[in-house]
N, C-alpha and C positions, 0 to 999 in steps of 0.2 A: 578409324583412328586408333592407334596403338595406345597413346597416352603415356603420361609420365609414370603411372603406377600399374601398368599392365604387366603381364608376364608372370610365370609361376614363381620366380624369385620374390617378386613384390607381393604376390598372394601369400606366400609363406610368411613374409614379414608382417602383413596385415593380420594373419592368423595368430602369429606370435604376440602381436600387440593386443589382440582381443583376449587371448589367454591370460596375459599378464595383467590386463585391466581387470579381468574377472578375479584373478588371484588377489589383487589389491582390494577390490570390493569385499571379497571374502575375509581378508585380513581386518578390514574395518569392522565388519560384523562380529568377528571373533573378539576383537578388541573391546567392543561394547559389552559382550557377554562376560569377558574376563574382568573388565573394570567395574561392572555393576553386578558381580556374581552374588553378592549379599544384599542387593537392593533391587528386587524385581520391579518395584514401582517406578524407580528412576529409569531402569532399563526399558520398561514398556513405553514410557514417555519419550525416550530418545528414539526408539525404533519407529514410533509414529511419525516423527519429523525428520528421519535420517536419510531417506533415499537421495535427495538432492545434494546434501552435504557429503554423503558417502561418494557419490559420483565425482564431486569436485576433487576429493583426495586422489581418486584414480586418475583423473585427467591431468592434475598437476604433476603427479609422480611420473606417469608415462610421457608427459610432455617434456619433463626434465631428462628422461632417458633418451628421447629423440634428440634433444639438444646435445647429448654426449655421444651421439653417433651409434646408439644401440639398436637402431631400426634401419640401418643401411644394408641393403641386400648383399653387397659385395665386401662388407667389412672383414678384416683379417686381424683379430685381436688374440693375443695369447691369454691364458687363463688369468694371470696376474693383472694384466691390463683390463681385461673384461670385468674382473671383480672390482677393481678400483673405480671404473666408470659407473658400475651399478651403485656402489656405495656413495659416490659423489652425487649421482643423480637423485638418490633418495634424500641426501642431505639438502641439496638445492631445492628439491620439491617440498621438503618440510619447511625450509626458510620461506619459500614462496607462499605456502599456506599460512604461515604466521603473519606475513604481511597482509594477505587477504583478510584474515580474521581481524586484524587491527583496523583495516579500512572498512570492512563490512562485518560487523559483529554478529549479524544474524546467521552467518555461515559457520560460526565457531562450533567445534565438536568436543572441545576440552583437551587440555594438555595431556592428561593421562591416556585418553583414548587415542590421540594422535601418535603419541610415542609408541604405544603397544602396536598400533596398526602399522607404523613404519618398520618396526623390528620384525613383526610377523610377515609383512609384505616382502621385506628384503629376503627373508629365508625362503618364502614360496617362489619368488622370482628366480633366485639362484638355483633352486631345485628344477624349475621349469627349463632354465637355460641348459642345465646339465643333461636333461632328458631330450629336449627338442633338437639341440645342435647335432648330436650323433645321428638322430633320425634323418636330419636334413641331408646327410651325406650318403644315406642308404640308396643303392641303385634302384630298388623297387619303388621309391617315391619320386624318381626323376622322370622327366619326359624323354622318351626315346626318339632321337632325331636321326633321320636319314638325310644325307646331303647329296643332292643331285648335281654332280659336277666334281671334277678332281683337278681343276686348273688353278691358276693364280688366285682367282676370286674365292674359290672354295677353301684354299689353303690359308686365307686370312683368318678363318675360324681357329686353325691350329696356332697361328702366330699371335693373334690378339686375344683369344679366349682360351689360353692354354693352362692357366692356373686352376687349382682345385676350387678356389673361391669363386672363380668365374663360371664354373660348371656345377654349382650347387643345385641348379634347377633343371638341368638337362644332361643327357648322356648321348654322345655321338656314337651311333652303332656302326657307322661306316660311310664311305664316300663312293657313290655310284658314278663311274665315268660316263661322259656323254660321247657318243661315237663322233669322231672327227674333230674333237677338241683336245687340247693338250692335257697331259697328266703330270702334275707337279707334286701332288700329295704322295707321301711315302707309300710304298707298295703294300706294306702290311696293314694299312688303314683302308685299303680298297675292298669293296665287296663285289661279288659277281652276281649277275641277274639270276633270279630263281625261276624265271619263266619269260615268256614273250612280252609281258606287259609290266609296267612300273608298279601297278597295283599288286601283282603277284609277288614281286620282290619285297615290297613294303610289308605285305601281309606275312610273308615267311620270316621276316626279321622283326615282326611285332612292333613296327614303327608307329608312333603316335603322331608324328609330324614329318613333313618333307620340306627341307629348305632348298629353294631353287637358286643355284649358284653357278650358272654357266659363265664362261669367259666371253662368249659370243651368243646373243639371243637369237640372231636371225637364222641360225641353222642348227639342227640337231635336238632342239628342245621339244619333247613330245607333248604338246599342249593337250591333245585329246586324251592321252593317258593320265596327265596331271588332273584333268577335269574328272576322269573316272575315279581317281583317288579321293578327290574332294567330295564326290557324290557318295562315296562309300564311308565317309566320316573321318578320313585321314586329313588332318589340318595341313594347309599349304601356306607357306610364307616365303617371300623373296628375301634375298640376303640383306639388303639395306634395312628392311623392317625387322629382321632377326637381330641385327646388331643394335638397332634402336631399342628393342624390347629387352634384350639381355645385358647390354653394356651401358645403356643410358647415354648413347652418343649417336651421331650421324657420321658414318664412315665416308669421308670425302672421296676416297678412291673409287667407290662403287655407287655413290649417289649421283643420280642424274635429275634434271629438272622435272621429268614426269613422276619420278618416285617421290619428290617433295610436293609437287602440286596435287597429285591425285590420292595421296595417302591421308588427307585430312590434316587438321591442326590449324595453326596460324589464326587463332581466334582474336579478331579485332572488333568484335561486336560492341554495341553501346553498353550492355550490361557488364561485359568484361572490362571495358575501359573504366566504367564507373566504379566497379568493385576494386579494381587495381588502384585507382586514385584514392579511394577511401582507405584501403589498406596502407598505402604509402603515408598518408597524412597521419593516420592513427599510430603506426609504428614509429614514425619520426618524432612525433610529439611525446610518445611514451619514453622513447630512448633519451630524448633531450631532457625530460623531467628527471630521469635517473642519472644522466651523465654530466649535467652541468657543473657539479663540483669538480669532477675529474677534468673537465675542459678548462676551468679556471686555473687549476693546478698546472696543467700542461702549458697553458699560455704563460704563466709566471716562470716556469722552468726554461722555456724557449727564450724568453726575454732576458733572464738572468745569465744564461750561457752566452748568447750571441746577439742580444739586442733585438731591435726591430728590423724588418717586419716580423710579426708573430705569425701571421697568416700568409700563405703562399697561393697565388692565383695562377692557373695554367689553362690554356685553351684546350678543350677536348671536343671530340666529335660525338654528337648525340643522335637522337631519333631523326630519321630521314636525312642524315648527313649534316644537320644544322650544328653549328659550333656554340659553345657556351663556356663560361669561366668556372672551372672547378676550383673549390676552395679546400685547402688542407692546412694543418699546422705545418709550419716550415720545419723540415727535418734535415736540410742540407745547408751548407754554407751559402751566403748570399751571392758568391761568385761561382756557383756550381756550374753554370753554363754561360760564362762571361763572353765566350766566343760566339754565342748564339746558335750553336749546333745542338740539336736534340739528341740525347743519348739514352739507351736503355739503362735502367737501374741494375746494378750488379751486386753479387754477394760480397759483403764486406766493402762496400763502396766507400772510398776514402773521402768522398765529398760529404758524407753524412756526419753530423755532429754527434756528440755523446748522447745528448737528450734525444736526438733524431733516431739513433739506433734503437733506443728503448721504445719510443712511441711507434716506430715502424713495426717492431717485433710484436707489440701488443695491439696494433691497429688503432691506437689512440689518435694517430695523425689524421685519420679519415673522418673523425667525428664532425668537423665543420661541414662535411658534405650533407649532413642532415638538412642544412639550409638550402642546398641545391635541390633536395627532395621536396621540401616544402614549396620552393619556388616553381616546381614543375619541370625543371631541366633534367632531373634524374628520377628514377624509381628506386624503391628500396631494394628490389630484387631485379636483376637483369645482367646483361653482359657488361663487363667493366669498360668504361670509356677510354679510348686511346687518343693520343695527340694527332693532329692532322698530318704531320710529317710521316708518322708511322702508318697511319691509315692509307695514305697514298702509296707507300711502299708495299704494304701487305695486300692491298687490293690488286696490285699488279702481279703479285707473286702467288697468292692463295685463292683458289677457286671458291666462289660463294661468300667471300669475306664480307661483302656489303650487305648480305642478308641479315647480319646481326644488328644492323642499324634500322631494322623495321620495327623495333621496340625501343623504349627509353633505356639508356644505360643504367646500371644499378650500383648501389653501394656494396652489395654482395651478389653472388650468383652461383649457378650450378657448376660452372667451370672452376670457381674458387674452391668448391667443395671436393671436386674430383681430380684436380690437377694442381701441382705445385706452382709457385710464382713463376711467371713467364718473362724471359728477358732476351728473346731471340725470335727470329722468323719461324724456326722449327717449333718453339714453344707456342707461338701464336697459332700455328697450324693445328697443333694438338688441342689447344683450348677451344678453337673454333668448333671442333666436333661436338663439344659439350654445349657451347653457346647456341649452336644451331638446334640442338635437341631442346634447349630451353625455349628458344623462339618459337619452335613448332608446337611445343606441348605446354606452354605456360598457362597457369590457372591459379585460382586463389589458394587451393589446398597445396599445390606444388610450391607456391611462394612461401606459404607458412612453414612448410617442412624445410625449405632452404634456410629460412630465417632461424629456425630452431637449431639446425645443424651447424650454422655459422658459429654458434657458441663453442662448439667443439674445435673449430678451426682457430678461434681466438685463444681459448684456454690451453690448447695443446700446441700452439704456435706452428700450425701447419701452413706452409706457403708464404709466411711473412718474410720480407727481405728489407 
């Protein structure tokens, strides 16, 4: 199983998280010494009871950094945007810690220590980012990839993973054509065999990994030579698994039932179902506890602008194709679909009210769906539920579309983080690539990371319509 966090890009992100966690722990230690520089007795007493409280500071701050999209392997931020996100993450992490200290006084480390730790930690993290990011682009640190194949399938790597940010973790050293199969890749990207076997060519090119990307598997693929490469320590991966690992999606054009069935994933065991339900209930109750004042305010604004009903119920398709009534704050006019025909929401939709435009942009209209989560119709994280009319249409036009209904739909999801708001069949096809990746790789840690990064989507208004 490749998993949601496999691949060198994600290993780099994990290493960066560990380094920054260590930097923040160091910052707390330095803050204690600076705060009690003239009081060794107090410093000694603090140090004896500090490890747990110090770790909490690191986890809260790095958790806030994850929420601001600072641990996404394919993020593309300029320096100003990056600095803003880091500063906001430290500010939100500090606020979160103050709330924790109020709720659980035993975790308190002191205002002076916390302030110094946040300032020193901010400086250390900025220095780390300045050092680590240039190193991430150095070719010597990248995995050298040889592509076996030069046809349409192999060329998908050039078309879909062409940006520098897509290739932070690997470097394509060339495409090796397969005899008898078409050549679509540009001539200057092709490599010639260095000997009679694939292993000799891979060795001459110092390849770390070979991606198997033929247009036709039934002829021309030298399986015995591929086995020799694997025996000699060169990693072998097929094209669907390569896209899953490096791009966080399942490429519909090249995925076949066997690549989905035999590659692992799709965990529906009892422990997974139990942990997911516990996560859903905990997250929904926590968010309700924080959001109920905003929900009352939104309800009042909807009623003052356009009267009742305040809530809008709409039939959606859930797990195993079962339908349920999804609840939202009403953001459109009451006659938005008076002819009974279901329509995609569009940008600047004239059916949307003034309050509706704001609550859609800020995602406040979706807060009542927390009750759908508590009722068990939805999960907190999962593919977004669609209307039956659209599901019937998309199932007929998009391969594997029904696979997304093997889990409960979610309030937020992997596709919402990786793709803008969808309002067409083409958008639905693109989002399905990420939904299938989630369905195949979902787990408690993955859910938690999606939940954290949803904060970035809401705060920076990505995907809202």
